[in-house]
VEXKE-965857 format. One record per residue: x, y, z of N, C-alpha, C, O, CB in turn. Coordinates in steps of 0.1 Angstrom, whole numbers. Atoms other than C-alpha are relative to their C-alpha. Glycine has a CB too. Layout:
<rs>
<r n_east="X" n_north="Y" n_up="Z" ca_east="X" ca_north="Y" ca_up="Z" c_east="X" c_north="Y" c_up="Z" o_east="X" o_north="Y" o_up="Z" cb_east="X" cb_north="Y" cb_up="Z"/>
...
</rs>
This chain:
<rs>
<r n_east="12" n_north="-8" n_up="4" ca_east="179" ca_north="-7" ca_up="-79" c_east="-8" c_north="-9" c_up="-10" o_east="-2" o_north="-14" o_up="-20" cb_east="4" cb_north="13" cb_up="-5"/>
<r n_east="8" n_north="7" n_up="9" ca_east="150" ca_north="-24" ca_up="-96" c_east="-5" c_north="8" c_up="-11" o_east="-6" o_north="20" o_up="-10" cb_east="-12" cb_north="-6" cb_up="8"/>
<r n_east="6" n_north="-7" n_up="11" ca_east="137" ca_north="-15" ca_up="-130" c_east="-15" c_north="2" c_up="2" o_east="-21" o_north="-5" o_up="10" cb_east="3" cb_north="-8" cb_up="-13"/>
<r n_east="15" n_north="-2" n_up="-1" ca_east="102" ca_north="-2" ca_up="-135" c_east="-7" c_north="-12" c_up="-4" o_east="-18" o_north="-15" o_up="2" cb_east="-4" cb_north="12" cb_up="-10"/>
<r n_east="7" n_north="13" n_up="4" ca_east="93" ca_north="-35" ca_up="-152" c_east="0" c_north="-9" c_up="12" o_east="-10" o_north="-16" o_up="14" cb_east="8" cb_north="-6" cb_up="-12"/>
<r n_east="-1" n_north="9" n_up="-12" ca_east="105" ca_north="-54" ca_up="-121" c_east="-11" c_north="5" c_up="11" o_east="-17" o_north="-3" o_up="17" cb_east="14" cb_north="0" cb_up="6"/>
<r n_east="9" n_north="-5" n_up="-10" ca_east="84" ca_north="-31" ca_up="-99" c_east="-14" c_north="-3" c_up="-4" o_east="-22" o_north="-7" o_up="5" cb_east="2" cb_north="16" cb_up="2"/>
<r n_east="13" n_north="4" n_up="4" ca_east="53" ca_north="-36" ca_up="-120" c_east="-3" c_north="-15" c_up="1" o_east="-14" o_north="-18" o_up="6" cb_east="-2" cb_north="4" cb_up="-15"/>
<r n_east="2" n_north="14" n_up="-2" ca_east="58" ca_north="-73" ca_up="-120" c_east="-2" c_north="-4" c_up="14" o_east="-10" o_north="-12" o_up="17" cb_east="12" cb_north="-8" cb_up="-6"/>
<r n_east="1" n_north="3" n_up="-14" ca_east="63" ca_north="-74" ca_up="-83" c_east="-13" c_north="5" c_up="6" o_east="-19" o_north="-2" o_up="14" cb_east="11" cb_north="7" cb_up="8"/>
<r n_east="13" n_north="-5" n_up="-4" ca_east="32" ca_north="-53" ca_up="-78" c_east="-11" c_north="-9" c_up="-4" o_east="-20" o_north="-12" o_up="3" cb_east="-2" cb_north="15" cb_up="-5"/>
<r n_east="10" n_north="9" n_up="5" ca_east="11" ca_north="-75" ca_up="-100" c_east="0" c_north="-14" c_up="8" o_east="-11" o_north="-19" o_up="11" cb_east="2" cb_north="-3" cb_up="-15"/>
<r n_east="0" n_north="12" n_up="-8" ca_east="23" ca_north="-106" ca_up="-81" c_east="-5" c_north="2" c_up="14" o_east="-12" o_north="-7" o_up="19" cb_east="15" cb_north="-5" cb_up="0"/>
<r n_east="5" n_north="-3" n_up="-13" ca_east="15" ca_north="-90" ca_up="-48" c_east="-15" c_north="1" c_up="-1" o_east="-22" o_north="-4" o_up="8" cb_east="6" cb_north="13" cb_up="6"/>
<r n_east="15" n_north="-1" n_up="2" ca_east="-20" ca_north="-81" ca_up="-61" c_east="-6" c_north="-14" c_up="-2" o_east="-16" o_north="-17" o_up="5" cb_east="-3" cb_north="9" cb_up="-13"/>
<r n_east="5" n_north="14" n_up="3" ca_east="-25" ca_north="-117" ca_up="-74" c_east="0" c_north="-9" c_up="12" o_east="-9" o_north="-16" o_up="15" cb_east="8" cb_north="-6" cb_up="-11"/>
<r n_east="-2" n_north="9" n_up="-11" ca_east="-12" ca_north="-134" ca_up="-43" c_east="-7" c_north="4" c_up="13" o_east="-10" o_north="-4" o_up="21" cb_east="15" cb_north="-2" cb_up="3"/>
<r n_east="5" n_north="-5" n_up="-13" ca_east="-26" ca_north="-112" ca_up="-15" c_east="-12" c_north="9" c_up="0" o_east="-19" o_north="10" o_up="9" cb_east="11" cb_north="7" cb_up="7"/>
<r n_east="10" n_north="-11" n_up="0" ca_east="-50" ca_north="-84" ca_up="-26" c_east="-13" c_north="-4" c_up="-7" o_east="-23" o_north="0" o_up="-2" cb_east="6" cb_north="12" cb_up="-6"/>
<r n_east="12" n_north="1" n_up="8" ca_east="-74" ca_north="-95" ca_up="-52" c_east="-12" c_north="-8" c_up="7" o_east="-23" o_north="-6" o_up="3" cb_east="3" cb_north="-8" cb_up="-13"/>
<r n_east="10" n_north="8" n_up="-7" ca_east="-93" ca_north="-119" ca_up="-29" c_east="-5" c_north="7" c_up="13" o_east="-13" o_north="1" o_up="20" cb_east="5" cb_north="-14" cb_up="3"/>
<r n_east="5" n_north="-7" n_up="-12" ca_east="-97" ca_north="-93" ca_up="-1" c_east="-15" c_north="4" c_up="-1" o_east="-19" o_north="7" o_up="-12" cb_east="9" cb_north="13" cb_up="3"/>
<r n_east="14" n_north="-4" n_up="0" ca_east="-133" ca_north="-86" ca_up="9" c_east="0" c_north="16" c_up="-1" o_east="10" o_north="22" o_up="1" cb_east="-7" cb_north="-5" cb_up="13"/>
<r n_east="1" n_north="-14" n_up="1" ca_east="-146" ca_north="-51" ca_up="4" c_east="3" c_north="7" c_up="14" o_east="9" o_north="17" o_up="14" cb_east="-15" cb_north="4" cb_up="-4"/>
<r n_east="-3" n_north="-6" n_up="-13" ca_east="-144" ca_north="-45" ca_up="42" c_east="15" c_north="0" c_up="2" o_east="20" o_north="10" o_up="8" cb_east="-7" cb_north="-9" cb_up="11"/>
<r n_east="-14" n_north="1" n_up="-2" ca_east="-108" ca_north="-56" ca_up="42" c_east="7" c_north="11" c_up="-9" o_east="18" o_north="16" o_up="-5" cb_east="6" cb_north="-13" cb_up="-3"/>
<r n_east="-6" n_north="-9" n_up="10" ca_east="-100" ca_north="-34" ca_up="12" c_east="-3" c_north="15" c_up="3" o_east="4" o_north="24" o_up="-1" cb_east="-5" cb_north="-3" cb_up="-14"/>
<r n_east="4" n_north="-14" n_up="-2" ca_east="-118" ca_north="-3" ca_up="25" c_east="8" c_north="6" c_up="12" o_east="3" o_north="6" o_up="23" cb_east="-15" cb_north="1" cb_up="4"/>
<r n_east="-9" n_north="-6" n_up="-10" ca_east="-89" ca_north="13" ca_up="43" c_east="8" c_north="10" c_up="-7" o_east="11" o_north="10" o_up="-19" cb_east="9" cb_north="-11" cb_up="7"/>
<r n_east="-9" n_north="-10" n_up="5" ca_east="-68" ca_north="43" ca_up="39" c_east="14" c_north="-5" c_up="2" o_east="21" o_north="-2" o_up="12" cb_east="-2" cb_north="14" cb_up="7"/>
<r n_east="-13" n_north="6" n_up="-1" ca_east="-36" ca_north="25" ca_up="32" c_east="11" c_north="10" c_up="1" o_east="21" o_north="8" o_up="8" cb_east="2" cb_north="-10" cb_up="-12"/>
<r n_east="-10" n_north="-10" n_up="-1" ca_east="-16" ca_north="56" ca_up="27" c_east="1" c_north="6" c_up="14" o_east="12" o_north="8" o_up="19" cb_east="-3" cb_north="12" cb_up="-10"/>
<r n_east="0" n_north="-5" n_up="-14" ca_east="-26" ca_north="69" ca_up="61" c_east="6" c_north="-11" c_up="9" o_east="14" o_north="-8" o_up="18" cb_east="-14" cb_north="3" cb_up="5"/>
<r n_east="-6" n_north="10" n_up="-8" ca_east="-17" ca_north="35" ca_up="76" c_east="15" c_north="-1" c_up="-2" o_east="22" o_north="-2" o_up="8" cb_east="-6" cb_north="-14" cb_up="-4"/>
<r n_east="-14" n_north="0" n_up="2" ca_east="17" ca_north="36" ca_up="60" c_east="7" c_north="11" c_up="7" o_east="18" o_north="10" o_up="13" cb_east="3" cb_north="0" cb_up="-15"/>
<r n_east="-6" n_north="-11" n_up="-7" ca_east="23" ca_north="70" ca_up="74" c_east="1" c_north="-2" c_up="15" o_east="11" o_north="2" o_up="21" cb_east="-8" cb_north="13" cb_up="-3"/>
<r n_east="1" n_north="2" n_up="-15" ca_east="13" ca_north="60" ca_up="109" c_east="8" c_north="-12" c_up="4" o_east="15" o_north="-12" o_up="15" cb_east="-14" cb_north="-2" cb_up="4"/>
<r n_east="-6" n_north="13" n_up="-5" ca_east="27" ca_north="24" ca_up="111" c_east="11" c_north="-6" c_up="-10" o_east="19" o_north="-13" o_up="-5" cb_east="-10" cb_north="-9" cb_up="3"/>
<r n_east="-7" n_north="8" n_up="11" ca_east="43" ca_north="12" ca_up="78" c_east="15" c_north="1" c_up="1" o_east="22" o_north="-9" o_up="-3" cb_east="-4" cb_north="5" cb_up="-12"/>
<r n_east="-14" n_north="-1" n_up="0" ca_east="78" ca_north="25" ca_up="83" c_east="6" c_north="0" c_up="14" o_east="18" o_north="3" o_up="16" cb_east="5" cb_north="13" cb_up="-7"/>
<r n_east="-5" n_north="1" n_up="-14" ca_east="81" ca_north="20" ca_up="120" c_east="5" c_north="-14" c_up="3" o_east="-1" o_north="-22" o_up="9" cb_east="-11" cb_north="4" cb_up="10"/>
<r n_east="-6" n_north="13" n_up="-1" ca_east="104" ca_north="-10" ca_up="118" c_east="13" c_north="1" c_up="8" o_east="22" o_north="8" o_up="4" cb_east="2" cb_north="-6" cb_up="-14"/>
<r n_east="-13" n_north="1" n_up="-8" ca_east="130" ca_north="-18" ca_up="144" c_east="6" c_north="-13" c_up="-4" o_east="2" o_north="-24" o_up="0" cb_east="-3" cb_north="0" cb_up="15"/>
<r n_east="-7" n_north="12" n_up="4" ca_east="154" ca_north="-42" ca_up="128" c_east="15" c_north="5" c_up="-2" o_east="17" o_north="15" o_up="-9" cb_east="-6" cb_north="-6" cb_up="-13"/>
<r n_east="-14" n_north="-3" n_up="1" ca_east="192" ca_north="-41" ca_up="130" c_east="6" c_north="-3" c_up="-13" o_east="16" o_north="3" o_up="-17" cb_east="8" cb_north="-6" cb_up="11"/>
<r n_east="-5" n_north="4" n_up="13" ca_east="197" ca_north="-57" ca_up="96" c_east="-6" c_north="8" c_up="-11" o_east="-18" o_north="6" o_up="-14" cb_east="-2" cb_north="-15" cb_up="-2"/>
<r n_east="5" n_north="-9" n_up="10" ca_east="193" ca_north="-30" ca_up="70" c_east="-6" c_north="-6" c_up="-12" o_east="-16" o_north="-2" o_up="-17" cb_east="10" cb_north="10" cb_up="-4"/>
<r n_east="5" n_north="6" n_up="12" ca_east="189" ca_north="-53" ca_up="41" c_east="-14" c_north="-7" c_up="2" o_east="-22" o_north="-6" o_up="-7" cb_east="10" cb_north="-11" cb_up="-5"/>
<r n_east="13" n_north="6" n_up="-3" ca_east="160" ca_north="-71" ca_up="58" c_east="-11" c_north="11" c_up="1" o_east="-22" o_north="10" o_up="-3" cb_east="0" cb_north="-8" cb_up="13"/>
<r n_east="9" n_north="-12" n_up="-2" ca_east="144" ca_north="-37" ca_up="68" c_east="-4" c_north="5" c_up="-14" o_east="-15" o_north="8" o_up="-16" cb_east="7" cb_north="11" cb_up="8"/>
<r n_east="3" n_north="-6" n_up="13" ca_east="147" ca_north="-24" ca_up="32" c_east="-9" c_north="-10" c_up="-8" o_east="-18" o_north="-5" o_up="-15" cb_east="13" cb_north="2" cb_up="-8"/>
<r n_east="9" n_north="10" n_up="7" ca_east="132" ca_north="-56" ca_up="18" c_east="-14" c_north="0" c_up="5" o_east="-24" o_north="0" o_up="-2" cb_east="6" cb_north="-14" cb_up="1"/>
<r n_east="13" n_north="0" n_up="-7" ca_east="103" ca_north="-55" ca_up="43" c_east="-7" c_north="13" c_up="-5" o_east="-19" o_north="12" o_up="-8" cb_east="1" cb_north="0" cb_up="15"/>
<r n_east="6" n_north="-13" n_up="4" ca_east="96" ca_north="-18" ca_up="34" c_east="-4" c_north="-1" c_up="-14" o_east="-15" o_north="3" o_up="-18" cb_east="10" cb_north="12" cb_up="2"/>
<r n_east="3" n_north="1" n_up="14" ca_east="97" ca_north="-26" ca_up="-3" c_east="-13" c_north="-8" c_up="-2" o_east="-21" o_north="-4" o_up="-10" cb_east="12" cb_north="-7" cb_up="-8"/>
<r n_east="12" n_north="8" n_up="1" ca_east="71" ca_north="-53" ca_up="2" c_east="-13" c_north="7" c_up="5" o_east="-24" o_north="5" o_up="0" cb_east="1" cb_north="-14" cb_up="7"/>
<r n_east="11" n_north="-8" n_up="-5" ca_east="49" ca_north="-30" ca_up="22" c_east="-4" c_north="10" c_up="-10" o_east="-16" o_north="12" o_up="-12" cb_east="4" cb_north="8" cb_up="13"/>
<r n_east="3" n_north="-10" n_up="10" ca_east="51" ca_north="-4" ca_up="-5" c_east="-8" c_north="-7" c_up="-12" o_east="-17" o_north="-2" o_up="-17" cb_east="13" cb_north="6" cb_up="-6"/>
<r n_east="7" n_north="8" n_up="10" ca_east="41" ca_north="-31" ca_up="-31" c_east="-14" c_north="-3" c_up="4" o_east="-24" o_north="-1" o_up="-4" cb_east="7" cb_north="-13" cb_up="-3"/>
<r n_east="14" n_north="3" n_up="-6" ca_east="11" ca_north="-41" ca_up="-9" c_east="-8" c_north="12" c_up="-1" o_east="-20" o_north="11" o_up="-4" cb_east="1" cb_north="-6" cb_up="14"/>
<r n_east="7" n_north="-12" n_up="1" ca_east="1" ca_north="-5" ca_up="-7" c_east="-5" c_north="4" c_up="-14" o_east="-17" o_north="7" o_up="-16" cb_east="8" cb_north="12" cb_up="6"/>
<r n_east="3" n_north="-2" n_up="14" ca_east="2" ca_north="0" ca_up="-44" c_east="-11" c_north="-10" c_up="-5" o_east="-20" o_north="-6" o_up="-12" cb_east="12" cb_north="0" cb_up="-9"/>
<r n_east="10" n_north="11" n_up="4" ca_east="-17" ca_north="-33" ca_up="-50" c_east="-14" c_north="3" c_up="6" o_east="-24" o_north="1" o_up="-1" cb_east="5" cb_north="-14" cb_up="4"/>
<r n_east="13" n_north="-3" n_up="-6" ca_east="-44" ca_north="-23" ca_up="-26" c_east="-7" c_north="12" c_up="-7" o_east="-18" o_north="12" o_up="-10" cb_east="2" cb_north="4" cb_up="16"/>
<r n_east="5" n_north="-12" n_up="7" ca_east="-48" ca_north="11" ca_up="-42" c_east="-5" c_north="-3" c_up="-14" o_east="-15" o_north="3" o_up="-19" cb_east="10" cb_north="12" cb_up="0"/>
<r n_east="4" n_north="4" n_up="14" ca_east="-50" ca_north="-5" ca_up="-77" c_east="-13" c_north="-7" c_up="1" o_east="-22" o_north="-5" o_up="-7" cb_east="11" cb_north="-9" cb_up="-6"/>
<r n_east="13" n_north="8" n_up="-1" ca_east="-77" ca_north="-29" ca_up="-65" c_east="-11" c_north="9" c_up="4" o_east="-23" o_north="7" o_up="0" cb_east="2" cb_north="-11" cb_up="11"/>
<r n_east="10" n_north="-10" n_up="-3" ca_east="-96" ca_north="0" ca_up="-49" c_east="-5" c_north="7" c_up="-13" o_east="-17" o_north="9" o_up="-15" cb_east="5" cb_north="11" cb_up="10"/>
<r n_east="3" n_north="-6" n_up="13" ca_east="-95" ca_north="17" ca_up="-83" c_east="-8" c_north="-9" c_up="-9" o_east="-18" o_north="-6" o_up="-15" cb_east="12" cb_north="5" cb_up="-8"/>
<r n_east="7" n_north="10" n_up="7" ca_east="-106" ca_north="-15" ca_up="-99" c_east="-15" c_north="-2" c_up="4" o_east="-24" o_north="-3" o_up="-4" cb_east="7" cb_north="-14" cb_up="1"/>
<r n_east="13" n_north="2" n_up="-6" ca_east="-136" ca_north="-20" ca_up="-76" c_east="-9" c_north="12" c_up="0" o_east="-21" o_north="11" o_up="-3" cb_east="1" cb_north="-6" cb_up="13"/>
<r n_east="9" n_north="-12" n_up="-3" ca_east="-148" ca_north="15" ca_up="-69" c_east="3" c_north="12" c_up="-9" o_east="-4" o_north="22" o_up="-8" cb_east="2" cb_north="4" cb_up="14"/>
<r n_east="-3" n_north="-12" n_up="9" ca_east="-131" ca_north="38" ca_up="-95" c_east="7" c_north="11" c_up="8" o_east="9" o_north="22" o_up="2" cb_east="-12" cb_north="5" cb_up="-6"/>
<r n_east="-8" n_north="-11" n_up="-8" ca_east="-112" ca_north="57" ca_up="-67" c_east="8" c_north="-7" c_up="11" o_east="5" o_north="-19" o_up="14" cb_east="-10" cb_north="10" cb_up="6"/>
<r n_east="-8" n_north="4" n_up="-11" ca_east="-87" ca_north="53" ca_up="-40" c_east="-6" c_north="5" c_up="13" o_east="-10" o_north="16" o_up="14" cb_east="15" cb_north="4" cb_up="-1"/>
<r n_east="6" n_north="-3" n_up="-13" ca_east="-101" ca_north="52" ca_up="-5" c_east="9" c_north="8" c_up="9" o_east="20" o_north="4" o_up="12" cb_east="-5" cb_north="-13" cb_up="7"/>
<r n_east="-7" n_north="-8" n_up="-10" ca_east="-90" ca_north="80" ca_up="18" c_east="-9" c_north="3" c_up="12" o_east="-21" o_north="6" o_up="10" cb_east="6" cb_north="13" cb_up="-6"/>
<r n_east="8" n_north="-3" n_up="-12" ca_east="-102" ca_north="85" ca_up="54" c_east="-4" c_north="15" c_up="-1" o_east="4" o_north="23" o_up="-4" cb_east="8" cb_north="-3" cb_up="13"/>
<r n_east="5" n_north="-14" n_up="0" ca_east="-124" ca_north="116" ca_up="56" c_east="3" c_north="6" c_up="13" o_east="-2" o_north="2" o_up="24" cb_east="-15" cb_north="0" cb_up="-3"/>
<r n_east="-3" n_north="-7" n_up="-12" ca_east="-110" ca_north="140" ca_up="81" c_east="-7" c_north="14" c_up="-1" o_east="-9" o_north="19" o_up="-12" cb_east="15" cb_north="2" cb_up="2"/>
<r n_east="5" n_north="-14" n_up="0" ca_east="-125" ca_north="173" ca_up="91" c_east="12" c_north="9" c_up="-3" o_east="22" o_north="9" o_up="4" cb_east="-7" cb_north="4" cb_up="14"/>
<r n_east="-10" n_north="-9" n_up="4" ca_east="-105" ca_north="199" ca_up="74" c_east="-2" c_north="14" c_up="5" o_east="-13" o_north="19" o_up="5" cb_east="2" cb_north="0" cb_up="-15"/>
<r n_east="0" n_north="-14" n_up="-4" ca_east="-97" ca_north="233" ca_up="88" c_east="1" c_north="9" c_up="-12" o_east="9" o_north="6" o_up="-21" cb_east="10" cb_north="3" cb_up="11"/>
<r n_east="-1" n_north="-10" n_up="11" ca_east="-102" ca_north="263" ca_up="66" c_east="14" c_north="6" c_up="1" o_east="20" o_north="9" o_up="12" cb_east="-10" cb_north="11" cb_up="1"/>
<r n_east="-13" n_north="-6" n_up="0" ca_east="-69" ca_north="278" ca_up="55" c_east="-1" c_north="15" c_up="-1" o_east="9" o_north="22" o_up="-2" cb_east="9" cb_north="-6" cb_up="-12"/>
<r n_east="2" n_north="-15" n_up="2" ca_east="-84" ca_north="313" ca_up="52" c_east="-3" c_north="6" c_up="14" o_east="-5" o_north="18" o_up="14" cb_east="-11" cb_north="3" cb_up="-10"/>
</rs>
């Protein structure tokens, strides 16, 4: 289990290495929705590799959302038509 400091460090490194240079078009995505739809659909027999891959996907998601906050002051979510609950 990683410490919170390790997670923050890993997230910052992911942001620095992969996210900060993304264009606005590349960054304008509902990353949470993408993760729900595709992010954990991993077929791999080796659990340690699967867990590591998922960890890095999670870091990338957090880094994207941090950069969205940095550029636009909010996290981008796809707008769906919502049904009334009443």
